[in-house]
N, C-alpha and C positions, 0 to 999 in steps of 0.2 A: 501392608497398610491395614489398619483396623477399618471395619465397616462403618457405614452411616456418617461419614464425613462428607460435607457438601461445600463446594465453592462455586462461585459465579464470576466470570470474567467478561467484561465489556471492552471490546477492542475496536479502534477506528480503522476505517479504510485509509489507504495511503496512495500518494502519487509520487513516483520516483523520477529522477532525472531533471524534471522541470526545465527541459531544454538542454542547456550545456552541462548540467551537473551529472554526467553519465556515471551510474553506479556509485554515486557519492552523496547526492542530495535527495531528500525525501520530505514530504509534507503530509502531516496527519489531517484527515478530513472528518467532518461531522456526519459520518455515515458509519453505523456501528453494527457489528455482529455480537451476539451474546452466546456464551458457552457456559453451561452448568454441568459439573461433574460430581457424581456421588460414588463413593466406594461401596462395593457390595461384598458379601461373604459367599455368594452363590457360585463364584467361578465363572459367571456368565458376563457377556458384554451386551448391554442393552443400548440401543441407539435410536434416539428420536431426532428427526431432522426436518426442519421446516424452512420455507423461504427459498432463496437462491440455491440451485443444485439439488433440491429435494427429489426431483424426478430422475436424477442421473447418478448421484454420488452413492458409494457403497455405505452400507450400515453394518459393517463388521470390522475386524481388526486391520483390514487393509486401508481404512479411511485415514487420511493424513493426521487428523486430530488424535485418533487412537494410537497410531504409531508414535507420534511425538510425545504423548503422555507417558507411554511405556518407556521410551528412551530416556526421557527426563527423569523419571523415577529411578531408572537403573543408574543414571549418572549420580543421583543423590544417595544411592545405596538402598533403595527400596523396590518393592514390587507390589502389585495389586492382586487381590484374589478375584476381583470382578469390578466392572464399572457400569454405571448408568450415565450415558452422555446425552445431553439435550442441547442441540445447536439450532439457533435461530439466525439464519443468514440473510443479511440485507445487502451485503456487498456483492455486486455482480461478478461472476466468475469468468476468467479468460478475457478480461477487458482492460487490463492494465491498471487496476486499482488495488493491487496488493492482496488479493483474496487468500492466496496460499500463505503469505507472510502473516496475515491476520490470524489464520488458523493455527500456525505453529506458535505464534506469540501467545495466543489464548491458551493453547494446550500446555505449553511449558510453564506459563504463569500459574495455571491451575495446579499442575503437578507440584510446583514449588510451594504453593500455599497448602497443599494437602499433607506434606510431611511435617513432623514436629518442628516447633519454632526454632529449636537449636540447630536443626539441619538445613534450614532454609538459606538460600543464597540471595544476593542482591541483584539489581537490574543489570549490572555489568555481566554477571554470569548468564542471565537470560539472553543478553545480546550475543555473547559468544556462541552459545548453543544454537540459537535460532539462526544466526548468521551461517554457521556450519551447515545447518539443515537446508537453508535457502541458497547458499553459495555466495552471498554478498549481503551487506547490511543495509542497503539503501531503503528498503521497504520495512524491514523489521525494526530499525532504529526509531523512526517516527511512530510506529505502532506501539512501541514500548514507552517512549518518553514523551510523545506528543510534540506539537509545534513543528518547527523546521529543524530537521536533523542533518548535521554535516558529519559524514562518516568516512573512515579510512581504514586501510588494512596494512599491517606490518608483519610480514611472514604469515603465520597462521593466527595472529591476534587481530581482533576487530575492535575498533574504538569509535566513539561517536560523541558529539557535543551538540547542544541545542541552542538555537537562536530564537529570539522573540520576533514574531512577524508583526509588521506595522498594522495597526488596527483597521486601517482603511482597505487592506487587501482582502478581496472576496473571491474564493475559488468558485468557478462555474464549470460543471462537467457536462459533456454531451456524450452519452453512452450509446453506441450503435447496437443493433440487434445481431451482429455477427461477432464471432470470437477470433482471437489470434493468440496462439500459445507463445510464451516467452521463448521457448526453444526455437520455434520457427522464426521469430523475429530476430533472435541473435544470429541465426544461421545466415542471414542476409548481410551481415556486417563484414567489411574487409578485414583481413588479418592485420593490416597496418594502415596508418594515415600519414600524410606528409607533415613535416615540421611546421609549415605555415598554417595548416588547418588546426594543428594542436595548439599553436600559440594564439591563434584567433579565438579558439574555444576557451582557453584558460582565462583570457581577458574578459570574455562574456560571463563566465561563471563567477568571476570576482565581482563584476558589475551587478550580477543578479543578487548576490548576497546583500549588497548595499541597497538595491532596489526593494527587496523584500523586507528589509529590516528598518531602513531609514528614509528612503526616497522613492516611492512607487512610481514616480514619473519616468523612471528608467526601466520599467518592467519590459517594455517592448524590445529595446536593444539588448537588455540583459538576458532575455530568453532565446536569443539567436543561437542556434546550434550548428556545429560543423562536424560532429562525429558520427551521428547515428540516424537522425530522422530522415534524411534524404534517401538513405539506403533502404529504409523500411517502407517507404511510401508506396512501393508497388504492391505490397501485401495488404494495404489498407487504403486504397485509393479514395473512397468517399471521405474518410477521416483526413487524409492528407490534403485533399482539395478544400475541405472546410477550414483547416488550419491556415492554408495559404490565403484564402479569402478573408478570414478574420484578421490576419496580420496586415494585409493590404489596407484594411479598414482601420488600422491603428490599434488593434487589440492584441494583448500578449498571449497568444495561443500556442500550445505545444502538444506533443503526444504525451499522454499520461503513461508513464512506465514504458512497457513494450507495446502499448496500444491494444486495441484501436480507439480507446476513449480519448476524446479531446478535452484538454484542460485549458481554461482561460483564467488568468490571474487579473481580475478586474480591480480598479482603483476607485473604491467608493460605490455607493448604491446606484448612482446615476449611470456610471460606467457598466455596472453589472446588469442593469436593465437594458442598456443598449446592446450588450452582448446577447442577452436572452432574445431580444427582438431580432437581432441579426441572424442568429442561429435558426430561429423559426422560419424566417423568410428564405434563407439560403437553402435549408434542407427541403422545404416544401417545393422550391423551384428546381433544385438540381438533383436531389436524391430522394424522390418520393417513394422509391422502392425499399428504402432502408428505414427501419423504425428507430427513432432516436428518443432516448430518455434523458431529458435535460433537467439538471438540478442546480440551484444556487445553494451552495453549502457555506460552511465556515471552517476556519482552522481549528482543529481540536487541540487544545493546549494541555490536556491531561494525560493522553496516552492510555495504555491498558489499565483498567481499574478492576481490582480484585476484591470480592466480598466473601468472607468465610462465614457460613451460616451457622454451623455448629460443630462440636467435637465430641 
């Protein structure tokens, strides 16, 4: 790669599963990380990192972004002589908001934009590579395409399509100050579930698509899950208790991704405010030892945005 090429990628946080849509549904959220990559001739890797993870993440070739850029360039038939990577992270890490998916989507999108135009690939190629890196498409798909992503796998091929979310749907997230790795959360799941549970879950997942896109009054029953949340509750008890309390009060609360963030899909501004008030009262009364960052967000409909600065 020639030196002095610069691209910037702005990529949204994501929430996967949304209750019953295990490993298949994901929603892009208006919480964005920004990655700028410049090619150098020095043979060095320079890394500037601010925001989330600035005190703990590596600033060398072992960083997920650096590895993903190098691999993506290799797949495209190129290599770099050196990079200056500047990452401004807003998305909390280890909380179930797709931080690793955002990182690989930003990195692969940047690499794709750095190569000559004739060598660039489309978003479907980015979906394939990032899904391989993550192991599943539920977070990378909404990060790439925006909106509500419905994803599936056929052998080693990943596919996704997007649906338009009803304009009254407002995501509210409650992010606790403790982490839970995706690997630890997956380890709690049983190897198989009964036919009845699977059938119940498929019905709710179908209802959830209708609720999110056409009729949000069905969000509460549509977010009922029978596959994973109850098994993971022991690893995130404050979050599980908050979800149960919100649902008893009539709010469509779920675990965001593998957790421990709580996602509530509110129907309109009044409902969103009621959710904010409920979370504040519940956490102050029941989990004062846990720090909660509560945010009213929006659905990001654009996905990853790439800007090429110069060539």
